[in-house]
Jmol script that loads the backbone (N, CA, C; Angstrom):
load data "model"
ATOM      1  N   UNK A   1       0.834  -1.200   0.000  1.00  0.00           N
ATOM      2  CA  UNK A   1       0.000   0.000   0.000  1.00  0.00           C
ATOM      3  C   UNK A   1       0.870   1.253   0.000  1.00  0.00           C
ATOM      4  N   UNK A   2       1.956   1.240   0.730  1.00  0.00           N
ATOM      5  CA  UNK A   2       2.808   2.421   0.830  1.00  0.00           C
ATOM      6  C   UNK A   2       3.915   2.301  -0.215  1.00  0.00           C
ATOM      7  N   UNK A   3       3.902   3.205  -1.191  1.00  0.00           N
ATOM      8  CA  UNK A   3       4.893   3.191  -2.255  1.00  0.00           C
ATOM      9  C   UNK A   3       5.513   4.570  -2.385  1.00  0.00           C
ATOM     10  N   UNK A   4       6.384   4.730  -3.372  1.00  0.00           N
ATOM     11  CA  UNK A   4       6.959   6.049  -3.619  1.00  0.00           C
ATOM     12  C   UNK A   4       5.915   7.024  -4.146  1.00  0.00           C
ATOM     13  N   UNK A   5       4.889   6.508  -4.812  1.00  0.00           N
ATOM     14  CA  UNK A   5       3.842   7.371  -5.346  1.00  0.00           C
ATOM     15  C   UNK A   5       2.826   7.767  -4.274  1.00  0.00           C
ATOM     16  N   UNK A   6       2.634   6.913  -3.277  1.00  0.00           N
ATOM     17  CA  UNK A   6       1.671   7.196  -2.212  1.00  0.00           C
ATOM     18  C   UNK A   6       2.388   7.042  -0.888  1.00  0.00           C
ATOM     19  N   UNK A   7       2.696   8.157  -0.256  1.00  0.00           N
ATOM     20  CA  UNK A   7       3.498   8.119   0.963  1.00  0.00           C
ATOM     21  C   UNK A   7       2.688   8.639   2.149  1.00  0.00           C
ATOM     22  N   UNK A   8       2.804   7.940   3.252  1.00  0.00           N
ATOM     23  CA  UNK A   8       2.168   8.438   4.468  1.00  0.00           C
ATOM     24  C   UNK A   8       3.071   9.509   5.060  1.00  0.00           C
ATOM     25  N   UNK A   9       2.523  10.343   5.899  1.00  0.00           N
ATOM     26  CA  UNK A   9       3.284  11.410   6.525  1.00  0.00           C
ATOM     27  C   UNK A   9       4.113  10.861   7.681  1.00  0.00           C
ATOM     28  N   UNK A  10       5.435  10.922   7.531  1.00  0.00           N
ATOM     29  CA  UNK A  10       6.324  10.462   8.601  1.00  0.00           C
ATOM     30  C   UNK A  10       6.181  11.354   9.835  1.00  0.00           C
ATOM     31  N   UNK A  11       5.871  12.630   9.623  1.00  0.00           N
ATOM     32  CA  UNK A  11       5.636  13.522  10.758  1.00  0.00           C
ATOM     33  C   UNK A  11       4.465  13.010  11.596  1.00  0.00           C
ATOM     34  N   UNK A  12       3.411  12.587  10.899  1.00  0.00           N
ATOM     35  CA  UNK A  12       2.229  12.111  11.612  1.00  0.00           C
ATOM     36  C   UNK A  12       2.437  10.728  12.208  1.00  0.00           C
ATOM     37  N   UNK A  13       3.281   9.903  11.587  1.00  0.00           N
ATOM     38  CA  UNK A  13       3.622   8.614  12.199  1.00  0.00           C
ATOM     39  C   UNK A  13       4.305   8.871  13.538  1.00  0.00           C
ATOM     40  N   UNK A  14       5.201   9.853  13.566  1.00  0.00           N
ATOM     41  CA  UNK A  14       5.883  10.202  14.814  1.00  0.00           C
ATOM     42  C   UNK A  14       4.933  10.738  15.873  1.00  0.00           C
ATOM     43  N   UNK A  15       4.030  11.622  15.464  1.00  0.00           N
ATOM     44  CA  UNK A  15       3.066  12.176  16.421  1.00  0.00           C
ATOM     45  C   UNK A  15       2.106  11.097  16.914  1.00  0.00           C
ATOM     46  N   UNK A  16       1.661  10.245  16.006  1.00  0.00           N
ATOM     47  CA  UNK A  16       0.784   9.145  16.400  1.00  0.00           C
ATOM     48  C   UNK A  16       1.487   8.172  17.323  1.00  0.00           C
ATOM     49  N   UNK A  17       2.764   7.913  17.042  1.00  0.00           N
ATOM     50  CA  UNK A  17       3.545   7.019  17.898  1.00  0.00           C
ATOM     51  C   UNK A  17       3.711   7.576  19.295  1.00  0.00           C
ATOM     52  N   UNK A  18       3.982   8.870  19.384  1.00  0.00           N
ATOM     53  CA  UNK A  18       4.122   9.503  20.697  1.00  0.00           C
ATOM     54  C   UNK A  18       2.799   9.462  21.458  1.00  0.00           C
ATOM     55  N   UNK A  19       1.714   9.802  20.775  1.00  0.00           N
ATOM     56  CA  UNK A  19       0.396   9.756  21.418  1.00  0.00           C
ATOM     57  C   UNK A  19       0.046   8.329  21.829  1.00  0.00           C
ATOM     58  N   UNK A  20       0.324   7.374  20.965  1.00  0.00           N
ATOM     59  CA  UNK A  20       0.041   5.976  21.280  1.00  0.00           C
ATOM     60  C   UNK A  20       0.844   5.473  22.460  1.00  0.00           C
ATOM     61  N   UNK A  21       2.100   5.896  22.548  1.00  0.00           N
ATOM     62  CA  UNK A  21       2.944   5.481  23.671  1.00  0.00           C
ATOM     63  C   UNK A  21       2.410   6.037  24.985  1.00  0.00           C
ATOM     64  N   UNK A  22       2.033   7.304  24.981  1.00  0.00           N
ATOM     65  CA  UNK A  22       1.518   7.922  26.207  1.00  0.00           C
ATOM     66  C   UNK A  22       0.182   7.294  26.601  1.00  0.00           C
ATOM     67  N   UNK A  23      -0.693   7.064  25.631  1.00  0.00           N
ATOM     68  CA  UNK A  23      -1.975   6.423  25.927  1.00  0.00           C
ATOM     69  C   UNK A  23      -1.746   5.005  26.440  1.00  0.00           C
ATOM     70  N   UNK A  24      -0.856   4.279  25.788  1.00  0.00           N
ATOM     71  CA  UNK A  24      -0.559   2.911  26.215  1.00  0.00           C
ATOM     72  C   UNK A  24      -0.008   2.843  27.624  1.00  0.00           C
ATOM     73  N   UNK A  25       0.923   3.735  27.952  1.00  0.00           N
ATOM     74  CA  UNK A  25       1.479   3.763  29.305  1.00  0.00           C
ATOM     75  C   UNK A  25       0.421   4.154  30.325  1.00  0.00           C
ATOM     76  N   UNK A  26      -0.457   5.078  29.944  1.00  0.00           N
ATOM     77  CA  UNK A  26      -1.540   5.491  30.831  1.00  0.00           C
ATOM     78  C   UNK A  26      -2.471   4.322  31.139  1.00  0.00           C
ATOM     79  N   UNK A  27      -2.786   3.540  30.124  1.00  0.00           N
ATOM     80  CA  UNK A  27      -3.669   2.385  30.311  1.00  0.00           C
ATOM     81  C   UNK A  27      -2.968   1.285  31.096  1.00  0.00           C
ATOM     82  N   UNK A  28      -1.747   0.963  30.700  1.00  0.00           N
ATOM     83  CA  UNK A  28      -1.036  -0.162  31.304  1.00  0.00           C
ATOM     84  C   UNK A  28      -0.752   0.053  32.788  1.00  0.00           C
ATOM     85  N   UNK A  29      -0.372   1.275  33.153  1.00  0.00           N
ATOM     86  CA  UNK A  29       0.004   1.545  34.538  1.00  0.00           C
ATOM     87  C   UNK A  29      -1.045   2.346  35.309  1.00  0.00           C
ATOM     88  N   UNK A  30      -2.226   2.519  34.743  1.00  0.00           N
ATOM     89  CA  UNK A  30      -3.334   3.250  35.377  1.00  0.00           C
ATOM     90  C   UNK A  30      -2.898   4.620  35.883  1.00  0.00           C
ATOM     91  N   UNK A  31      -2.258   5.370  34.994  1.00  0.00           N
ATOM     92  CA  UNK A  31      -1.808   6.723  35.313  1.00  0.00           C
ATOM     93  C   UNK A  31      -2.737   7.702  34.600  1.00  0.00           C
ATOM     94  N   UNK A  32      -3.143   8.758  35.289  1.00  0.00           N
ATOM     95  CA  UNK A  32      -3.990   9.772  34.674  1.00  0.00           C
ATOM     96  C   UNK A  32      -3.107  10.768  33.921  1.00  0.00           C
ATOM     97  N   UNK A  33      -3.039  10.616  32.607  1.00  0.00           N
ATOM     98  CA  UNK A  33      -2.258  11.515  31.759  1.00  0.00           C
ATOM     99  C   UNK A  33      -3.163  12.263  30.784  1.00  0.00           C
ATOM    100  N   UNK A  34      -4.368  12.547  31.240  1.00  0.00           N
ATOM    101  CA  UNK A  34      -5.388  13.138  30.383  1.00  0.00           C
ATOM    102  C   UNK A  34      -4.944  14.468  29.769  1.00  0.00           C
ATOM    103  N   UNK A  35      -4.335  15.341  30.548  1.00  0.00           N
ATOM    104  CA  UNK A  35      -3.906  16.645  30.036  1.00  0.00           C
ATOM    105  C   UNK A  35      -2.821  16.467  28.979  1.00  0.00           C
ATOM    106  N   UNK A  36      -1.870  15.576  29.226  1.00  0.00           N
ATOM    107  CA  UNK A  36      -0.804  15.314  28.264  1.00  0.00           C
ATOM    108  C   UNK A  36      -1.362  14.709  26.978  1.00  0.00           C
ATOM    109  N   UNK A  37      -2.293  13.789  27.104  1.00  0.00           N
ATOM    110  CA  UNK A  37      -2.887  13.143  25.929  1.00  0.00           C
ATOM    111  C   UNK A  37      -3.646  14.163  25.086  1.00  0.00           C
ATOM    112  N   UNK A  38      -4.444  15.001  25.733  1.00  0.00           N
ATOM    113  CA  UNK A  38      -5.186  16.032  25.000  1.00  0.00           C
ATOM    114  C   UNK A  38      -4.223  17.002  24.327  1.00  0.00           C
ATOM    115  N   UNK A  39      -3.159  17.381  25.023  1.00  0.00           N
ATOM    116  CA  UNK A  39      -2.155  18.277  24.443  1.00  0.00           C
ATOM    117  C   UNK A  39      -1.498  17.651  23.219  1.00  0.00           C
ATOM    118  N   UNK A  40      -1.172  16.367  23.303  1.00  0.00           N
ATOM    119  CA  UNK A  40      -0.557  15.676  22.166  1.00  0.00           C
ATOM    120  C   UNK A  40      -1.513  15.578  20.984  1.00  0.00           C
ATOM    121  N   UNK A  41      -2.787  15.365  21.250  1.00  0.00           N
ATOM    122  CA  UNK A  41      -3.759  15.298  20.161  1.00  0.00           C
ATOM    123  C   UNK A  41      -3.915  16.654  19.482  1.00  0.00           C
ATOM    124  N   UNK A  42      -3.890  17.725  20.264  1.00  0.00           N
ATOM    125  CA  UNK A  42      -3.961  19.069  19.684  1.00  0.00           C
ATOM    126  C   UNK A  42      -2.714  19.351  18.851  1.00  0.00           C
ATOM    127  N   UNK A  43      -1.539  19.017  19.385  1.00  0.00           N
ATOM    128  CA  UNK A  43      -0.298  19.208  18.629  1.00  0.00           C
ATOM    129  C   UNK A  43      -0.283  18.364  17.358  1.00  0.00           C
ATOM    130  N   UNK A  44      -0.817  17.159  17.440  1.00  0.00           N
ATOM    131  CA  UNK A  44      -0.899  16.298  16.255  1.00  0.00           C
ATOM    132  C   UNK A  44      -1.779  16.941  15.191  1.00  0.00           C
ATOM    133  N   UNK A  45      -2.871  17.526  15.624  1.00  0.00           N
ATOM    134  CA  UNK A  45      -3.744  18.225  14.687  1.00  0.00           C
ATOM    135  C   UNK A  45      -3.047  19.394  14.020  1.00  0.00           C
ATOM    136  N   UNK A  46      -2.246  20.121  14.786  1.00  0.00           N
ATOM    137  CA  UNK A  46      -1.504  21.251  14.220  1.00  0.00           C
ATOM    138  C   UNK A  46      -0.454  20.789  13.218  1.00  0.00           C
ATOM    139  N   UNK A  47       0.239  19.712  13.537  1.00  0.00           N
ATOM    140  CA  UNK A  47       1.236  19.168  12.608  1.00  0.00           C
ATOM    141  C   UNK A  47       0.549  18.679  11.334  1.00  0.00           C
ATOM    142  N   UNK A  48      -0.562  17.975  11.487  1.00  0.00           N
ATOM    143  CA  UNK A  48      -1.308  17.504  10.324  1.00  0.00           C
ATOM    144  C   UNK A  48      -1.804  18.656   9.466  1.00  0.00           C
ATOM    145  N   UNK A  49      -2.290  19.705  10.104  1.00  0.00           N
ATOM    146  CA  UNK A  49      -2.752  20.889   9.387  1.00  0.00           C
ATOM    147  C   UNK A  49      -1.606  21.526   8.604  1.00  0.00           C
ATOM    148  N   UNK A  50      -0.438  21.599   9.223  1.00  0.00           N
ATOM    149  CA  UNK A  50       0.727  22.172   8.548  1.00  0.00           C
ATOM    150  C   UNK A  50       1.114  21.346   7.325  1.00  0.00           C
ATOM    151  N   UNK A  51       1.076  20.019   7.453  1.00  0.00           N
ATOM    152  CA  UNK A  51       1.424  19.146   6.317  1.00  0.00           C
ATOM    153  C   UNK A  51       0.435  19.348   5.173  1.00  0.00           C
ATOM    154  N   UNK A  52      -0.834  19.548   5.511  1.00  0.00           N
ATOM    155  CA  UNK A  52      -1.834  19.772   4.474  1.00  0.00           C
ATOM    156  C   UNK A  52      -1.673  21.145   3.832  1.00  0.00           C
ATOM    157  N   UNK A  53      -1.395  22.163   4.632  1.00  0.00           N
ATOM    158  CA  UNK A  53      -1.223  23.510   4.096  1.00  0.00           C
ATOM    159  C   UNK A  53      -0.007  23.619   3.187  1.00  0.00           C
ATOM    160  N   UNK A  54       1.019  22.827   3.469  1.00  0.00           N
ATOM    161  CA  UNK A  54       2.214  22.813   2.625  1.00  0.00           C
ATOM    162  C   UNK A  54       2.026  21.951   1.380  1.00  0.00           C
ATOM    163  N   UNK A  55       0.857  21.329   1.268  1.00  0.00           N
ATOM    164  CA  UNK A  55       0.548  20.404   0.172  1.00  0.00           C
ATOM    165  C   UNK A  55       1.568  19.279   0.074  1.00  0.00           C
ATOM    166  N   UNK A  56       2.088  18.870   1.220  1.00  0.00           N
ATOM    167  CA  UNK A  56       3.058  17.778   1.263  1.00  0.00           C
ATOM    168  C   UNK A  56       2.362  16.427   1.226  1.00  0.00           C
ATOM    169  N   UNK A  57       1.103  16.378   1.671  1.00  0.00           N
ATOM    170  CA  UNK A  57       0.352  15.129   1.749  1.00  0.00           C
ATOM    171  C   UNK A  57      -1.125  15.402   1.529  1.00  0.00           C
ATOM    172  N   UNK A  58      -1.852  14.326   1.253  1.00  0.00           N
ATOM    173  CA  UNK A  58      -3.312  14.409   1.182  1.00  0.00           C
ATOM    174  C   UNK A  58      -3.878  14.129   2.577  1.00  0.00           C
ATOM    175  N   UNK A  59      -5.164  14.364   2.726  1.00  0.00           N
ATOM    176  CA  UNK A  59      -5.820  14.081   4.007  1.00  0.00           C
ATOM    177  C   UNK A  59      -5.637  12.616   4.397  1.00  0.00           C
ATOM    178  N   UNK A  60      -5.828  11.735   3.444  1.00  0.00           N
ATOM    179  CA  UNK A  60      -5.722  10.301   3.718  1.00  0.00           C
ATOM    180  C   UNK A  60      -4.325   9.927   4.183  1.00  0.00           C
ATOM    181  N   UNK A  61      -3.304  10.493   3.569  1.00  0.00           N
ATOM    182  CA  UNK A  61      -1.926  10.192   3.947  1.00  0.00           C
ATOM    183  C   UNK A  61      -1.623  10.679   5.357  1.00  0.00           C
ATOM    184  N   UNK A  62      -2.165  11.826   5.713  1.00  0.00           N
ATOM    185  CA  UNK A  62      -1.962  12.373   7.061  1.00  0.00           C
ATOM    186  C   UNK A  62      -2.669  11.497   8.093  1.00  0.00           C
ATOM    187  N   UNK A  63      -3.934  11.172   7.851  1.00  0.00           N
ATOM    188  CA  UNK A  63      -4.689  10.344   8.796  1.00  0.00           C
ATOM    189  C   UNK A  63      -4.081   8.952   8.926  1.00  0.00           C
ATOM    190  N   UNK A  64      -3.722   8.361   7.788  1.00  0.00           N
ATOM    191  CA  UNK A  64      -3.165   7.009   7.804  1.00  0.00           C
ATOM    192  C   UNK A  64      -1.827   6.985   8.546  1.00  0.00           C
ATOM    193  N   UNK A  65      -1.010   8.025   8.355  1.00  0.00           N
ATOM    194  CA  UNK A  65       0.260   8.110   9.071  1.00  0.00           C
ATOM    195  C   UNK A  65       0.055   8.154  10.574  1.00  0.00           C
ATOM    196  N   UNK A  66      -0.890   8.983  11.018  1.00  0.00           N
ATOM    197  CA  UNK A  66      -1.174   9.071  12.447  1.00  0.00           C
ATOM    198  C   UNK A  66      -1.659   7.730  12.989  1.00  0.00           C
ATOM    199  N   UNK A  67      -2.547   7.081  12.267  1.00  0.00           N
ATOM    200  CA  UNK A  67      -3.095   5.798  12.728  1.00  0.00           C
ATOM    201  C   UNK A  67      -2.038   4.700  12.777  1.00  0.00           C
ATOM    202  N   UNK A  68      -1.104   4.697  11.832  1.00  0.00           N
ATOM    203  CA  UNK A  68      -0.019   3.706  11.857  1.00  0.00           C
ATOM    204  C   UNK A  68       0.814   3.877  13.127  1.00  0.00           C
ATOM    205  N   UNK A  69       1.199   5.116  13.420  1.00  0.00           N
ATOM    206  CA  UNK A  69       1.994   5.374  14.618  1.00  0.00           C
ATOM    207  C   UNK A  69       1.239   5.055  15.893  1.00  0.00           C
ATOM    208  N   UNK A  70      -0.008   5.486  15.967  1.00  0.00           N
ATOM    209  CA  UNK A  70      -0.832   5.257  17.154  1.00  0.00           C
ATOM    210  C   UNK A  70      -1.028   3.765  17.403  1.00  0.00           C
ATOM    211  N   UNK A  71      -1.446   3.048  16.380  1.00  0.00           N
ATOM    212  CA  UNK A  71      -1.740   1.621  16.538  1.00  0.00           C
ATOM    213  C   UNK A  71      -0.491   0.816  16.870  1.00  0.00           C
ATOM    214  N   UNK A  72       0.618   1.138  16.223  1.00  0.00           N
ATOM    215  CA  UNK A  72       1.831   0.350  16.469  1.00  0.00           C
ATOM    216  C   UNK A  72       2.315   0.504  17.908  1.00  0.00           C
ATOM    217  N   UNK A  73       2.279   1.707  18.444  1.00  0.00           N
ATOM    218  CA  UNK A  73       2.738   1.904  19.818  1.00  0.00           C
ATOM    219  C   UNK A  73       1.743   1.345  20.829  1.00  0.00           C
ATOM    220  N   UNK A  74       0.456   1.493  20.562  1.00  0.00           N
ATOM    221  CA  UNK A  74      -0.538   0.909  21.467  1.00  0.00           C
ATOM    222  C   UNK A  74      -0.392  -0.607  21.527  1.00  0.00           C
ATOM    223  N   UNK A  75      -0.231  -1.234  20.370  1.00  0.00           N
ATOM    224  CA  UNK A  75      -0.066  -2.689  20.345  1.00  0.00           C
ATOM    225  C   UNK A  75       1.229  -3.116  21.013  1.00  0.00           C
ATOM    226  N   UNK A  76       2.274  -2.337  20.840  1.00  0.00           N
ATOM    227  CA  UNK A  76       3.559  -2.670  21.444  1.00  0.00           C
ATOM    228  C   UNK A  76       3.495  -2.596  22.970  1.00  0.00           C
ATOM    229  N   UNK A  77       2.872  -1.561  23.492  1.00  0.00           N
ATOM    230  CA  UNK A  77       2.866  -1.343  24.941  1.00  0.00           C
ATOM    231  C   UNK A  77       1.758  -2.132  25.637  1.00  0.00           C
ATOM    232  N   UNK A  78       0.541  -2.042  25.126  1.00  0.00           N
ATOM    233  CA  UNK A  78      -0.593  -2.692  25.782  1.00  0.00           C
ATOM    234  C   UNK A  78      -0.702  -4.153  25.365  1.00  0.00           C
ATOM    235  N   UNK A  79      -0.424  -4.448  24.108  1.00  0.00           N
ATOM    236  CA  UNK A  79      -0.566  -5.809  23.603  1.00  0.00           C
ATOM    237  C   UNK A  79      -2.005  -6.102  23.242  1.00  0.00           C
ATOM    238  N   UNK A  80      -2.214  -7.291  22.767  1.00  0.00           N
ATOM    239  CA  UNK A  80      -3.570  -7.670  22.343  1.00  0.00           C
ATOM    240  C   UNK A  80      -4.101  -8.767  23.233  1.00  0.00           C
TER     241      UNK A  80
END
end "model"
wireframe off; spacefill off
backbone 0.3
color backbone group
């Protein structure tokens, strides 16, 4: 699915990974990190908006990048 012609946003993979790691740690260790999680989601939105405004990616590439990072870190930390 990911080729040279269709690229996900590496910026959003990083933001999604960071958000996923914090959410995963919050769930796994029962820590209230609500303010940090909300802050990361807002920052992720700003980064995604910047990528779209620069016409570096499409909406789908930005969303898919975030979801790849989020899901991979959640699965790594929390497990299935």
